[in-house]
Residue frames as qw, qx, qy, qz and C-alpha x, y, z in Angstrom:
[[0.878, -0.255, 0.348, -0.207, -28.97, -7.60, 0.05],
 [0.914, 0.368, -0.012, 0.170, -27.09, -9.14, -2.90],
 [0.341, 0.757, -0.365, 0.422, -24.10, -6.82, -2.48],
 [0.470, -0.636, 0.475, -0.385, -23.87, -7.54, 1.25],
 [0.964, -0.070, 0.247, -0.073, -23.96, -11.29, 0.65],
 [0.779, 0.528, -0.131, 0.311, -21.19, -11.09, -1.97],
 [0.045, 0.792, -0.404, 0.456, -19.13, -8.81, 0.27],
 [0.716, -0.487, 0.414, -0.281, -19.44, -11.25, 3.19],
 [0.974, 0.153, 0.132, 0.098, -18.40, -14.20, 0.99],
 [0.549, 0.694, -0.231, 0.404, -15.42, -12.22, -0.28],
 [0.238, -0.750, 0.439, -0.433, -14.34, -11.17, 3.21],
 [0.885, -0.297, 0.324, -0.157, -14.62, -14.75, 4.49],
 [0.898, 0.369, -0.010, 0.239, -12.45, -16.01, 1.64],
 [0.342, 0.736, -0.316, 0.491, -9.79, -13.35, 2.22],
 [0.560, -0.657, 0.368, -0.346, -9.84, -14.09, 5.97],
 [0.970, -0.088, 0.221, 0.047, -8.81, -17.66, 5.13],
 [0.761, 0.315, 0.084, 0.561, -5.93, -16.37, 2.99],
 [0.292, -0.876, -0.108, 0.369, -4.29, -13.51, 4.93],
 [0.471, -0.256, 0.415, 0.735, -1.59, -13.15, 2.23],
 [0.166, 0.468, 0.601, 0.627, -4.28, -11.92, -0.21],
 [0.011, -0.502, -0.399, 0.768, -6.00, -8.54, 0.06],
 [0.356, 0.739, 0.569, 0.060, -8.70, -6.59, -1.72],
 [0.279, -0.089, 0.208, 0.933, -7.85, -3.78, -4.13],
 [0.356, 0.073, -0.157, -0.918, -11.26, -3.12, -5.68],
 [0.116, 0.313, 0.940, -0.075, -14.78, -4.54, -5.44],
 [0.344, 0.215, -0.001, -0.914, -17.88, -3.39, -7.26],
 [0.333, 0.383, 0.861, 0.029, -21.25, -4.68, -8.38],
 [0.070, 0.040, -0.354, -0.932, -22.66, -2.98, -11.44],
 [0.565, 0.130, 0.176, -0.796, -26.35, -2.43, -12.20],
 [0.766, 0.220, -0.449, -0.403, -26.48, -5.55, -14.39],
 [0.877, -0.414, 0.210, -0.125, -25.31, -7.69, -11.41],
 [0.756, 0.461, -0.332, 0.325, -21.77, -7.94, -12.81],
 [0.676, -0.717, 0.092, 0.141, -19.40, -8.57, -9.92],
 [0.602, 0.640, -0.302, 0.370, -15.84, -7.29, -10.35],
 [0.716, -0.679, 0.104, 0.128, -13.14, -8.12, -7.83],
 [0.544, 0.669, -0.390, 0.324, -9.48, -7.10, -8.00],
 [0.807, -0.582, 0.037, 0.092, -7.07, -8.71, -5.53],
 [0.382, 0.714, -0.530, 0.253, -3.37, -8.54, -4.79],
 [0.914, -0.349, -0.188, 0.092, -1.09, -10.55, -2.57],
 [0.415, -0.830, 0.338, 0.159, 1.96, -10.06, -0.41],
 [0.496, -0.315, 0.711, 0.387, 3.73, -12.58, -2.65],
 [0.208, 0.174, -0.613, -0.742, 1.90, -11.76, -5.87],
 [0.713, 0.192, 0.371, -0.563, -1.26, -13.41, -7.20],
 [0.142, -0.122, 0.915, 0.357, -1.41, -16.70, -9.07],
 [0.461, -0.110, -0.552, -0.686, -4.25, -17.84, -11.32],
 [0.467, -0.278, -0.831, 0.113, -5.17, -20.33, -8.58],
 [0.104, -0.261, -0.487, 0.827, -5.68, -17.44, -6.15],
 [0.355, 0.097, -0.193, -0.910, -8.17, -15.80, -8.52],
 [0.540, -0.134, -0.754, -0.349, -9.91, -19.15, -8.96],
 [0.313, -0.240, -0.781, 0.485, -10.12, -19.59, -5.17],
 [0.125, 0.258, 0.279, -0.917, -11.83, -16.22, -4.71],
 [0.444, 0.061, -0.471, -0.760, -14.11, -16.80, -7.68],
 [0.500, -0.181, -0.840, -0.103, -15.23, -20.20, -6.37],
 [0.167, -0.236, -0.675, 0.679, -15.74, -18.86, -2.85],
 [0.309, 0.252, 0.102, -0.911, -18.25, -16.38, -4.24],
 [0.510, 0.138, -0.548, -0.649, -19.82, -18.29, -7.12],
 [0.429, -0.083, -0.900, -0.008, -20.33, -21.62, -5.31],
 [0.121, -0.324, -0.715, 0.608, -22.17, -19.90, -2.48],
 [0.343, 0.303, 0.039, -0.888, -24.67, -17.94, -4.56],
 [0.524, 0.344, 0.774, -0.085, -27.79, -19.55, -5.95],
 [0.081, -0.056, 0.553, 0.827, -28.07, -19.00, -9.71],
 [0.091, -0.570, -0.784, -0.229, -31.82, -19.56, -9.44],
 [0.243, -0.807, -0.404, 0.356, -32.06, -16.60, -7.07],
 [0.105, -0.817, 0.182, 0.538, -29.41, -14.29, -8.56],
 [0.761, 0.557, 0.199, 0.267, -28.50, -13.72, -12.18],
 [0.245, -0.901, 0.257, 0.251, -24.91, -12.47, -12.11],
 [0.793, 0.479, -0.229, 0.298, -21.55, -12.52, -13.84],
 [0.644, -0.728, 0.140, 0.189, -18.28, -12.65, -11.93],
 [0.643, 0.628, -0.238, 0.369, -14.80, -11.42, -12.80],
 [0.659, -0.713, 0.131, 0.199, -11.87, -11.88, -10.41],
 [0.686, 0.597, -0.148, 0.388, -8.49, -10.51, -11.45],
 [0.658, -0.405, -0.151, 0.617, -5.19, -9.41, -9.98],
 [0.006, 0.930, -0.039, -0.367, -3.90, -5.86, -9.90],
 [0.793, 0.547, 0.047, 0.265, -1.96, -5.39, -13.12],
 [0.689, -0.127, -0.026, 0.713, 1.69, -4.40, -13.32],
 [0.200, 0.341, 0.175, 0.901, 0.69, -1.01, -14.69],
 [0.381, -0.756, -0.483, -0.226, -2.07, -0.38, -12.14],
 [0.032, -0.698, 0.330, -0.635, -1.47, 2.38, -9.61],
 [0.368, -0.066, -0.804, 0.462, -0.59, 1.35, -6.07],
 [0.433, -0.584, -0.280, -0.626, -3.71, 1.75, -3.97],
 [0.817, -0.542, -0.181, -0.085, -3.19, -0.31, -0.82],
 [0.261, -0.834, 0.477, -0.096, -0.37, 0.24, 1.71],
 [0.827, -0.220, 0.513, 0.059, 0.45, -3.48, 1.54],
 [0.781, 0.589, 0.124, 0.166, 1.38, -3.11, -2.13],
 [0.104, 0.914, -0.368, 0.137, 4.31, -0.86, -1.24],
 [0.630, -0.538, 0.559, -0.033, 5.99, -3.54, 0.88],
 [0.858, 0.145, 0.464, 0.167, 6.20, -6.03, -1.98],
 [0.572, 0.767, 0.090, 0.277, 7.71, -3.35, -4.24],
 [0.428, -0.826, 0.275, 0.242, 10.70, -2.46, -2.04],
 [0.549, -0.292, 0.578, 0.528, 13.75, -2.08, -4.26],
 [0.430, 0.535, 0.601, 0.410, 11.73, -1.05, -7.31],
 [0.117, -0.046, 0.086, 0.988, 11.52, 2.34, -8.95],
 [0.129, 0.686, 0.686, -0.204, 8.25, 4.22, -8.54],
 [0.067, 0.397, 0.224, 0.887, 6.82, 7.17, -10.36],
 [0.271, -0.547, -0.677, 0.412, 5.30, 9.05, -7.49],
 [0.022, -0.588, -0.214, -0.780, 3.13, 12.17, -7.35],
 [0.281, -0.353, -0.622, 0.640, 2.96, 13.94, -4.02],
 [0.030, 0.869, 0.485, -0.090, 0.37, 16.57, -3.21],
 [0.071, 0.985, -0.010, -0.159, 1.21, 19.90, -4.83],
 [0.327, -0.600, 0.602, 0.413, 4.39, 18.57, -6.49],
 [0.610, 0.495, -0.468, -0.404, 5.41, 17.34, -9.91],
 [0.994, -0.078, 0.059, -0.047, 5.73, 13.56, -10.37],
 [0.094, 0.748, -0.657, -0.001, 9.24, 12.14, -9.98],
 [0.902, 0.078, -0.424, -0.022, 10.96, 8.75, -10.08],
 [0.216, -0.655, 0.618, -0.377, 12.56, 7.26, -6.98],
 [0.530, 0.067, -0.844, 0.046, 13.57, 3.90, -5.56],
 [0.710, -0.556, -0.050, -0.429, 11.38, 2.58, -2.76],
 [0.380, 0.429, -0.736, 0.360, 13.80, 1.56, 0.00],
 [0.073, -0.069, -0.833, 0.544, 11.73, 1.20, 3.20],
 [0.456, -0.439, -0.447, -0.632, 8.12, 0.85, 4.28],
 [0.057, -0.075, -0.800, 0.593, 6.46, 1.11, 7.68],
 [0.062, 0.576, 0.799, -0.159, 2.88, 1.52, 8.92],
 [0.056, 0.844, 0.293, -0.446, 2.75, 5.30, 8.36],
 [0.208, 0.864, -0.274, -0.368, 5.31, 6.17, 5.69],
 [0.918, 0.233, 0.160, 0.279, 7.79, 5.03, 3.08],
 [0.335, -0.714, 0.319, 0.525, 11.35, 6.02, 2.26],
 [0.726, 0.660, 0.165, 0.100, 12.41, 7.02, -1.26],
 [0.464, -0.545, 0.359, 0.598, 15.89, 7.52, -2.75],
 [0.650, 0.691, 0.268, 0.168, 16.76, 9.15, -6.06],
 [0.542, -0.201, 0.181, 0.796, 19.63, 10.90, -7.80],
 [0.275, 0.918, 0.283, -0.025, 19.44, 14.44, -9.14],
 [0.581, 0.264, 0.053, 0.768, 21.79, 16.84, -10.90],
 [0.223, -0.928, -0.262, 0.144, 22.26, 20.07, -8.98],
 [0.331, 0.855, -0.214, 0.336, 24.52, 23.08, -9.42],
 [0.684, 0.031, -0.454, 0.570, 27.94, 22.82, -7.73],
 [0.393, -0.813, -0.311, 0.298, 28.20, 24.80, -4.49],
 [0.199, -0.769, 0.265, 0.547, 31.28, 26.54, -5.88],
 [0.159, -0.305, 0.701, 0.625, 32.09, 27.07, -9.55],
 [0.600, 0.270, -0.281, -0.699, 30.31, 26.14, -12.74],
 [0.400, 0.122, -0.889, -0.187, 28.74, 22.84, -13.65],
 [0.773, -0.339, -0.030, -0.535, 26.55, 20.31, -11.87],
 [0.004, 0.326, -0.911, 0.252, 27.10, 17.48, -9.47],
 [0.627, -0.248, -0.658, -0.335, 25.04, 14.30, -8.91],
 [0.260, -0.331, 0.572, -0.704, 23.39, 14.27, -5.48],
 [0.355, -0.233, -0.904, -0.047, 21.74, 11.30, -3.76],
 [0.391, -0.322, 0.131, -0.852, 18.45, 12.40, -2.21],
 [0.309, -0.233, -0.915, 0.116, 16.42, 10.54, 0.40],
 [0.345, -0.246, 0.143, -0.895, 13.08, 11.42, 1.90],
 [0.044, 0.253, 0.928, -0.269, 10.43, 9.88, 4.10],
 [0.322, -0.150, -0.343, -0.870, 6.88, 10.33, 2.80],
 [0.414, 0.127, 0.695, -0.574, 3.63, 9.83, 4.71],
 [0.239, 0.313, 0.877, 0.275, 1.06, 7.75, 2.84],
 [0.146, 0.788, 0.514, -0.305, -1.49, 10.56, 3.20],
 [0.006, -0.739, 0.223, 0.636, 0.77, 12.86, 1.12],
 [0.241, -0.104, 0.815, 0.516, 0.81, 10.51, -1.89],
 [0.565, 0.391, 0.023, -0.727, -1.63, 11.35, -4.69],
 [0.913, 0.352, -0.070, -0.194, -0.54, 8.59, -7.06],
 [0.299, -0.599, 0.728, 0.152, 2.19, 5.96, -7.29],
 [0.911, 0.359, -0.079, -0.186, 3.03, 3.51, -10.06],
 [0.721, -0.359, 0.489, 0.337, 5.80, 0.94, -10.35],
 [0.377, 0.734, -0.409, -0.389, 8.11, 1.66, -13.29],
 [0.948, 0.074, 0.305, 0.057, 8.62, -1.51, -15.30],
 [0.064, 0.788, -0.539, -0.291, 12.19, -1.79, -16.55],
 [0.971, 0.223, 0.082, -0.014, 13.42, -4.34, -19.07]]
């Protein structure tokens, strides 16, 4: 009952702010509520406060003893939601596809079913000795991605 009430309050809040979306939601045995959100344009402290208030102000502390933590997806967190890819176009990802080694590539396009990646690799020359730099591009279905992280460059 408690979890359903919190989930409904959270969904109602996110319905009012379509630019925000849920990454993770859990309620632990000790009634600790943990919510992780992200946004199409990032997440400000005010966004976390909005979600926190939407939940906390609508639960009776006399009836429920709980703690609440609302945070944004961190820069080093893996990409979980399709909507996170769109805001990272132009960035370099470390991506692990099913049954392949992880590799780094630039995210160049995103659609409803797949994303497009570009990267450079050194490959043997077709004729003669030595290697040549080749620009690779591939389209990847979301279902083929095991893990993806944004590479932070300074």
